[in-house]
C-alpha positions, 0 to 999 in steps of 0.5 A: 516536512518531517516523517518519523522513522518507521512510518507507512503512509497510504495515499489514494488517488484524488476522486470527487466521490466514492463512485470513482473509486478506486480511481487508480493505484494505491500508493504506499510510502515507506519511511524506513528506520524500524518495523512498522505497520498500517491497516487500510479499511475499505467499504462500499462508501454508500451504506452503514454495512461497515458497522456489521463488518462488511469491510476489506481490511488490508494490513501492510507490514514493513520489516526493517531488517529484511527490507521487506513489505508484506500485506494481507487482505481479509474480508470483503464488502458489496461491490469490492470487485469494482471499488477495492484497490487492485493495484499497488505502487510503492515508494521507499524513502531510505536515509541511506539513499539520496533518492527514493526507490519506486517499485510498482506491483501491478496486482494487489491480491489478498496477500503478497510481499516485495523486497527492497532491491539492495543493489538497485540504483536509487533512481531506478524504477522496478516493476515487480509482479506478485 
């Protein structure tokens, strides 16, 4: 498979219906090489309230030169306390490393950031709390 440099791919757990969301942590895959961003939009999964702006939008930004991922969430929707993602798991794929770097953030709050550890062994897993 090919992924372009500077790409963010967001993966949700497999669920059978929106009633099962969030179903686990949100996985964010970063493919380094240049700055990039991605906006995740969540809604109640049941109504058309999204048409009037009842959504939670989280913008993820990768800053290549700093090796930093930041995110900011805004908005809300009915049931967000139960259905919005609250946990984040990050995997960074870097052409300079032979293995991806896994970083777990236990809480996905309204905003935060984390920096790719430069000295981390590629196979080492880090737990970061923000």
